[in-house]
C-alpha positions as CSV (number, residue, x, y, z in Angstrom):
1,X,-37.7,-23.8,-48.8
2,X,-39.2,-25.3,-45.7
3,X,-40.5,-28.9,-45.9
4,X,-44.3,-28.7,-45.6
5,X,-45.3,-32.3,-46.3
6,X,-43.9,-35.7,-45.6
7,X,-45.1,-38.9,-47.3
8,X,-44.1,-42.4,-46.0
9,X,-45.0,-45.5,-48.0
10,X,-44.4,-49.0,-46.7
11,X,-44.2,-52.0,-49.0
12,X,-42.7,-55.5,-48.8
13,X,-39.0,-55.2,-48.2
14,X,-38.7,-51.4,-48.0
15,X,-40.1,-48.1,-46.7
16,X,-39.8,-45.0,-48.8
17,X,-40.2,-41.5,-47.5
18,X,-40.5,-38.3,-49.5
19,X,-40.0,-34.8,-48.0
20,X,-41.7,-32.1,-50.0
21,X,-41.8,-28.3,-50.2
22,X,-44.7,-27.1,-52.2
23,X,-44.9,-30.6,-53.8
24,X,-41.2,-30.3,-54.9
25,X,-39.0,-33.2,-53.7
26,X,-36.4,-32.1,-51.2
27,X,-35.3,-35.4,-49.8
28,X,-36.0,-39.0,-50.7
29,X,-35.1,-41.8,-48.3
30,X,-35.2,-45.6,-48.7
31,X,-35.0,-48.0,-45.8
32,X,-34.4,-51.6,-46.7
33,X,-34.0,-53.5,-43.4
34,X,-31.8,-56.6,-43.6
35,X,-28.7,-58.2,-42.2
36,X,-26.4,-55.5,-43.5
37,X,-25.1,-53.3,-40.7
38,X,-26.4,-49.7,-40.7
39,X,-25.3,-46.4,-39.3
40,X,-25.6,-46.4,-35.5
41,X,-25.7,-50.2,-35.1
42,X,-23.7,-51.4,-32.1
43,X,-21.8,-54.7,-32.6
44,X,-19.7,-57.0,-30.6
45,X,-16.8,-57.6,-33.0
46,X,-13.5,-59.4,-32.9
47,X,-10.2,-57.8,-33.9
48,X,-8.7,-59.7,-36.8
49,X,-5.7,-57.6,-37.7
50,X,-3.8,-54.7,-36.2
51,X,-2.0,-52.8,-39.0
52,X,0.6,-50.5,-37.4
53,X,1.4,-48.8,-40.7
54,X,-2.2,-47.6,-41.0
55,X,-2.5,-47.1,-37.3
56,X,-5.8,-49.0,-37.5
57,X,-7.4,-52.4,-36.9
58,X,-9.7,-54.5,-39.0
59,X,-12.6,-56.0,-37.0
60,X,-14.8,-58.9,-37.9
61,X,-18.4,-57.6,-37.5
62,X,-20.1,-60.5,-39.2
63,X,-21.1,-58.4,-42.2
64,X,-19.0,-60.1,-44.9
65,X,-16.5,-57.2,-44.9
66,X,-14.2,-56.4,-42.0
67,X,-14.8,-53.1,-40.3
68,X,-12.2,-50.4,-40.2
69,X,-11.3,-49.0,-36.7
70,X,-8.8,-46.2,-36.8
71,X,-6.7,-45.1,-33.8
72,X,-8.7,-41.8,-33.6
73,X,-11.9,-43.8,-33.1
74,X,-10.4,-46.6,-30.9
75,X,-10.7,-44.6,-27.6
76,X,-13.8,-43.3,-25.9
77,X,-14.8,-39.7,-26.6
78,X,-12.6,-37.2,-24.7
79,X,-9.8,-39.7,-24.0
80,X,-6.3,-39.0,-25.2
81,X,-5.4,-40.5,-28.5
82,X,-3.1,-43.5,-28.5
83,X,-1.5,-45.7,-31.1
84,X,-3.8,-48.5,-32.3
85,X,-1.6,-51.2,-30.7
86,X,-2.1,-49.7,-27.3
87,X,-5.9,-49.7,-27.8
88,X,-6.7,-53.2,-29.1
89,X,-4.9,-56.4,-29.9
90,X,-5.6,-59.2,-32.3
91,X,-8.3,-61.6,-31.1
92,X,-9.8,-59.2,-28.7
93,X,-13.6,-58.7,-28.5
94,X,-14.6,-55.1,-28.8
95,X,-18.0,-53.3,-28.7
96,X,-18.1,-50.9,-31.7
97,X,-20.5,-48.6,-33.4
98,X,-21.0,-48.2,-37.1
99,X,-20.2,-44.6,-38.1
100,X,-20.1,-45.2,-41.9
101,X,-21.9,-48.0,-43.7
102,X,-20.1,-50.4,-45.9
103,X,-19.8,-49.8,-49.7
104,X,-19.2,-52.5,-52.4
105,X,-15.4,-51.9,-52.0
106,X,-15.0,-50.9,-48.4
107,X,-16.2,-52.3,-45.1
108,X,-18.0,-50.3,-42.5
109,X,-16.1,-47.6,-40.5
110,X,-16.2,-48.1,-36.8
111,X,-15.6,-46.4,-33.4
112,X,-15.5,-47.8,-29.9
113,X,-19.1,-47.7,-28.6
114,X,-19.6,-44.9,-26.1
115,X,-22.8,-46.4,-24.6
116,X,-21.9,-48.1,-21.3
117,X,-25.1,-50.2,-21.4
118,X,-24.1,-51.6,-24.8
119,X,-20.7,-52.6,-23.4
120,X,-22.3,-54.6,-20.6
121,X,-24.3,-56.6,-23.2
122,X,-21.1,-58.4,-24.3
123,X,-21.1,-60.7,-21.3
124,X,-21.9,-64.3,-22.3
125,X,-22.1,-63.4,-26.0
126,X,-19.8,-64.5,-28.8
127,X,-18.4,-62.2,-31.4
128,X,-19.4,-61.2,-34.0
129,X,-22.9,-60.2,-33.0
130,X,-25.1,-57.2,-33.4
131,X,-26.1,-55.9,-29.9
132,X,-28.4,-53.0,-30.9
133,X,-29.8,-51.3,-34.0
134,X,-29.3,-47.7,-34.7
135,X,-32.1,-45.4,-36.0
136,X,-33.1,-46.3,-39.5
137,X,-32.7,-43.8,-42.5
138,X,-36.4,-42.7,-42.3
139,X,-36.1,-42.1,-38.5
140,X,-32.9,-40.1,-39.0
141,X,-34.5,-38.0,-41.8
142,X,-37.5,-37.3,-39.7
143,X,-35.3,-36.1,-36.8
144,X,-33.5,-33.7,-39.1
145,X,-36.2,-32.5,-41.4
146,X,-39.6,-32.7,-39.6
147,X,-40.0,-29.1,-38.2
148,X,-43.1,-27.1,-37.2
149,X,-43.3,-25.9,-40.8
150,X,-44.4,-29.4,-41.8
151,X,-48.2,-29.2,-42.0
152,X,-49.1,-32.7,-43.3
153,X,-47.8,-36.2,-42.9
154,X,-49.3,-39.0,-44.9
155,X,-48.5,-42.7,-44.3
156,X,-50.1,-45.8,-45.8
157,X,-49.6,-48.4,-43.1
158,X,-51.0,-48.5,-39.6
159,X,-47.8,-50.0,-38.1
160,X,-45.8,-47.1,-39.6
161,X,-48.3,-44.7,-38.1
162,X,-48.0,-46.3,-34.7
163,X,-44.2,-46.2,-34.9
164,X,-44.3,-42.6,-35.9
165,X,-46.7,-41.6,-33.0
166,X,-44.3,-43.3,-30.6
167,X,-41.1,-41.9,-32.0
168,X,-42.4,-38.4,-32.8
169,X,-45.6,-37.7,-30.7
170,X,-45.2,-34.0,-31.6
171,X,-46.2,-34.9,-35.2
172,X,-49.2,-37.0,-34.4
173,X,-51.8,-34.2,-35.0
174,X,-50.5,-33.7,-38.5
175,X,-50.8,-37.3,-39.6
176,X,-53.2,-38.8,-42.1
177,X,-53.3,-42.6,-42.4
178,X,-54.4,-44.1,-45.7
179,X,-56.3,-47.3,-44.7
180,X,-57.6,-48.4,-48.2
181,X,-55.8,-51.6,-49.2
182,X,-53.1,-51.1,-51.8
183,X,-53.0,-47.3,-51.4
184,X,-49.5,-45.9,-51.8
185,X,-48.7,-42.7,-49.9
186,X,-46.4,-41.5,-52.7
187,X,-49.0,-42.0,-55.5
188,X,-50.3,-38.8,-57.2
189,X,-47.5,-36.7,-55.7
190,X,-45.3,-36.4,-58.8
191,X,-42.5,-38.1,-56.8
192,X,-42.0,-40.8,-59.4
193,X,-41.3,-38.3,-62.2
194,X,-39.0,-36.3,-60.0
195,X,-37.1,-39.4,-58.9
196,X,-36.5,-40.4,-62.5
197,X,-34.9,-37.0,-63.2
198,X,-32.8,-37.5,-60.0
199,X,-31.1,-40.5,-61.5
200,X,-29.9,-38.6,-64.6
201,X,-26.5,-37.0,-64.5
202,X,-27.8,-33.5,-65.3
203,X,-30.5,-31.1,-64.0
204,X,-31.9,-28.2,-65.9
205,X,-32.0,-24.7,-64.5
206,X,-34.9,-22.3,-65.0
207,X,-32.7,-19.9,-66.9
208,X,-31.8,-22.5,-69.6
209,X,-28.5,-23.5,-68.0
210,X,-27.9,-26.8,-66.3
211,X,-26.0,-28.6,-63.5
212,X,-24.1,-31.8,-64.4
213,X,-23.2,-34.2,-61.6
214,X,-20.6,-37.0,-61.8
215,X,-20.1,-39.3,-58.9
216,X,-16.6,-40.9,-58.9
217,X,-14.7,-42.9,-56.3
218,X,-12.4,-39.9,-55.6
219,X,-15.0,-37.1,-55.4
220,X,-18.2,-35.7,-56.7
221,X,-17.7,-33.3,-59.6
222,X,-20.4,-30.8,-60.3
223,X,-20.3,-28.5,-63.3
224,X,-22.5,-25.5,-64.1
225,X,-23.3,-24.7,-67.7
226,X,-24.9,-21.5,-68.9
227,X,-26.7,-23.1,-71.8
228,X,-29.2,-20.8,-73.4
229,X,-29.2,-18.3,-70.5
230,X,-28.9,-14.7,-71.5
231,X,-28.6,-11.6,-69.4
232,X,-27.7,-7.9,-69.9
233,X,-24.0,-8.6,-69.6
234,X,-21.7,-11.6,-69.3
235,X,-21.2,-10.8,-65.6
236,X,-24.9,-10.5,-64.9
237,X,-25.6,-13.8,-66.8
238,X,-22.9,-15.6,-64.8
239,X,-24.2,-14.3,-61.5
240,X,-27.8,-15.1,-62.2
241,X,-27.0,-18.7,-63.4
242,X,-24.7,-19.3,-60.5
243,X,-27.3,-18.2,-58.0
244,X,-29.8,-20.6,-59.5
245,X,-27.2,-23.3,-59.6
246,X,-26.3,-22.8,-55.9
247,X,-29.9,-23.5,-55.0
248,X,-30.0,-26.6,-57.2
249,X,-26.6,-27.9,-56.1
250,X,-27.7,-27.8,-52.5
251,X,-31.0,-29.6,-53.3
252,X,-29.2,-32.3,-55.3
253,X,-26.7,-32.9,-52.5
254,X,-29.5,-33.5,-50.1
255,X,-31.7,-35.5,-52.6
256,X,-28.9,-37.7,-53.9
257,X,-27.2,-38.1,-50.4
258,X,-23.9,-36.9,-51.9
259,X,-21.0,-36.9,-49.6
260,X,-17.2,-37.0,-49.4
261,X,-15.1,-34.5,-51.3
262,X,-17.2,-32.4,-53.7
263,X,-16.1,-29.6,-56.1
264,X,-18.4,-27.3,-58.0
265,X,-17.2,-25.6,-61.2
266,X,-19.5,-22.5,-61.3
267,X,-19.4,-20.1,-64.2
268,X,-16.4,-17.8,-64.0
269,X,-17.0,-14.5,-62.1
270,X,-14.4,-11.7,-61.9
271,X,-16.0,-9.7,-59.2
272,X,-15.3,-10.7,-55.6
273,X,-18.7,-9.6,-54.3
274,X,-20.4,-11.9,-56.9
275,X,-18.3,-14.8,-55.7
276,X,-19.1,-14.1,-52.1
277,X,-22.8,-13.8,-53.0
278,X,-22.8,-17.2,-54.6
279,X,-21.0,-18.8,-51.6
280,X,-23.5,-17.3,-49.2
281,X,-26.4,-18.5,-51.3
282,X,-25.0,-22.0,-51.4
283,X,-24.6,-22.1,-47.6
284,X,-28.1,-20.9,-47.0
285,X,-29.5,-23.3,-49.5
286,X,-27.7,-26.2,-47.9
287,X,-29.2,-25.3,-44.5
288,X,-32.7,-25.1,-46.1
289,X,-32.5,-28.7,-47.3
290,X,-31.2,-30.1,-44.1
291,X,-27.6,-30.5,-45.4
292,X,-25.9,-28.2,-42.9
293,X,-23.3,-30.9,-42.3
294,X,-21.7,-29.9,-45.5
295,X,-18.4,-27.9,-44.9
296,X,-18.0,-25.3,-47.7
297,X,-14.3,-24.6,-47.8
298,X,-14.6,-21.9,-50.4
299,X,-12.9,-21.2,-53.8
300,X,-9.8,-23.1,-54.7
301,X,-6.9,-21.5,-56.5
302,X,-8.3,-22.7,-59.8
303,X,-11.7,-21.1,-59.1
304,X,-13.7,-24.1,-58.0
305,X,-15.8,-24.3,-54.9
306,X,-14.6,-27.2,-52.6
307,X,-16.9,-28.9,-50.1
308,X,-16.8,-31.9,-47.8
309,X,-19.5,-33.8,-46.2
310,X,-19.1,-36.8,-43.8
311,X,-19.9,-40.0,-45.7
312,X,-22.2,-42.2,-43.6
313,X,-23.9,-44.5,-46.1
314,X,-24.6,-45.0,-49.8
315,X,-25.7,-42.3,-52.2
316,X,-29.2,-42.6,-53.7
317,X,-27.7,-43.9,-56.9
318,X,-25.7,-46.6,-55.1
319,X,-28.9,-47.5,-53.1
320,X,-31.2,-47.8,-56.2
321,X,-28.8,-48.9,-58.9
322,X,-25.9,-51.1,-59.7
323,X,-23.1,-50.9,-62.3
324,X,-24.1,-51.7,-65.8
325,X,-22.6,-55.1,-66.7
326,X,-22.2,-54.1,-70.3
327,X,-20.2,-50.9,-69.7
328,X,-18.8,-52.0,-66.3
329,X,-20.1,-48.9,-64.7
330,X,-18.3,-46.4,-67.0
331,X,-21.6,-45.2,-68.6
332,X,-20.1,-45.7,-72.1
333,X,-19.9,-48.5,-74.6
334,X,-18.3,-49.0,-78.0
335,X,-19.9,-46.8,-80.6
336,X,-21.5,-48.5,-83.7
337,X,-18.6,-47.2,-85.8
338,X,-16.1,-48.8,-83.5
339,X,-17.9,-52.1,-83.6
340,X,-18.4,-51.9,-87.4
341,X,-14.7,-51.5,-88.0
342,X,-13.9,-54.3,-85.4
343,X,-16.3,-56.6,-87.4
344,X,-14.4,-56.0,-90.6
345,X,-11.1,-56.8,-88.8
346,X,-12.8,-60.0,-87.4
347,X,-13.8,-61.0,-90.9
348,X,-10.2,-60.7,-92.1
349,X,-9.0,-62.8,-89.1
350,X,-11.7,-65.4,-89.9
351,X,-10.5,-65.6,-93.5
352,X,-6.9,-66.2,-92.4
353,X,-8.1,-69.1,-90.2
354,X,-10.4,-70.5,-92.9
355,X,-9.2,-69.4,-96.3
356,X,-11.9,-69.3,-98.9
357,X,-14.8,-69.9,-96.5
358,X,-18.1,-68.1,-96.9
359,X,-18.1,-65.3,-94.4
360,X,-21.0,-63.2,-93.1
361,X,-21.3,-60.6,-90.4
362,X,-24.4,-60.7,-88.2
363,X,-24.7,-57.5,-86.3
364,X,-27.1,-55.5,-84.2
365,X,-29.2,-53.1,-86.4
366,X,-27.2,-50.0,-85.6
367,X,-23.9,-51.7,-86.4
368,X,-25.4,-53.3,-89.5
369,X,-26.5,-49.9,-90.7
370,X,-23.0,-48.5,-90.3
371,X,-21.6,-51.4,-92.3
372,X,-24.2,-50.9,-95.0
373,X,-23.8,-47.2,-95.4
374,X,-21.3,-45.6,-93.1
375,X,-18.0,-47.4,-93.9
376,X,-18.4,-48.1,-97.6
377,X,-14.8,-47.5,-98.4
378,X,-13.6,-49.7,-95.5
379,X,-16.0,-52.5,-96.4
380,X,-14.9,-52.3,-100.1
381,X,-11.2,-52.6,-99.0
382,X,-12.1,-55.6,-96.8
383,X,-13.9,-57.3,-99.7
384,X,-10.9,-56.6,-102.0
385,X,-8.5,-58.3,-99.5
386,X,-10.9,-61.2,-99.2
387,X,-11.4,-61.5,-102.9
388,X,-15.1,-62.0,-102.5
389,X,-18.2,-60.2,-101.2
390,X,-18.8,-60.0,-97.5
391,X,-22.4,-60.4,-96.5
392,X,-23.9,-58.3,-93.7
393,X,-27.1,-59.3,-92.0
394,X,-28.9,-57.6,-89.1
395,X,-29.1,-60.0,-86.1
396,X,-32.5,-61.2,-85.1
397,X,-31.6,-60.8,-81.4
398,X,-29.2,-58.5,-79.5
399,X,-25.7,-60.0,-79.3
400,X,-23.1,-59.4,-76.7
401,X,-20.3,-57.5,-78.4
402,X,-22.6,-56.2,-81.1
403,X,-21.7,-58.6,-83.9
404,X,-20.5,-62.1,-84.8
405,X,-18.7,-63.4,-87.9
406,X,-20.2,-66.7,-89.2
407,X,-18.0,-69.1,-91.2
408,X,-19.8,-71.3,-93.7
409,X,-23.1,-70.5,-92.0
410,X,-21.9,-71.4,-88.6
């Protein structure tokens, strides 16, 4: 599935790049330049703490979060490993390179800069300070994915075109520049629709099965479901669906920038040659989408495929989205039934605080509907305990928590 078209769209605050194969999205990259340190940046930092128990040091790199410098990365490439205390000391200025970007809960991962020219730039400068910027996400993606198979490159900004000609002169003869004001290089490509499906936790397969993807702090869990797929035998169905899933799993790893520990729960297969065929298909598909840095370890004792990919930056979901403040990132909220029963308990508590007061529950429509029709017995029992009717009114506006109990109209 060779990439045959690249679209690069520049707009205020960000540059977006879509890498397509027969108009199907293979990689989507967003570059939002700012003060945050990025992969490859070289920084003059200052060691804040040396933690012998971790064999690592924390370095102030001026990014709001201290960077992590492990002993393995505290010596130049090729040098013998030493304990962290023999490499750096607290208060020392060090020239480091970002090898993994920061996350909301972790600072950037660092290594001692190998570039001697960068090291000389520290003279007369005060830490922390960025000395050099690494290649941006779009530039890195172009280096990895722009091959002779790419027939067309469309950009919508002259400055991006000039940068591309300088950075990749071998691509200049394939480039089209949209010069009409307001033109977007990603318009009319179907990228927007494909991107919307990317942010869902599941992806359909042609056979009727589907792949479900769950990103967690510990690992990425990927599940394959046969759905409505039907073959001659159970073994044939499992193999066919798993081969489809191997292609899609590889594509999603590249598209979503998934990294770290990953496990795939393919449909069970008894035959060893079928399992080997699926592993081979997965490896080939990963290479096709430019994700050859994924280490496929093979099947675990429990029958799952384990993989690992170096984490260098945020996933696509982390880049484009933030945790939901209502569900606190869990993806789940209290059901209308749970809220309806909680509202009845709150009414009883309000009666204990204000005996005999006129009580009413104001609830969002779905909770009000459950109170009106779904928990008739529980509502009747509540009214019996109160000794009077309990009014339920749909709230005119959405309420945090789903309901409120008013006492004497307040």
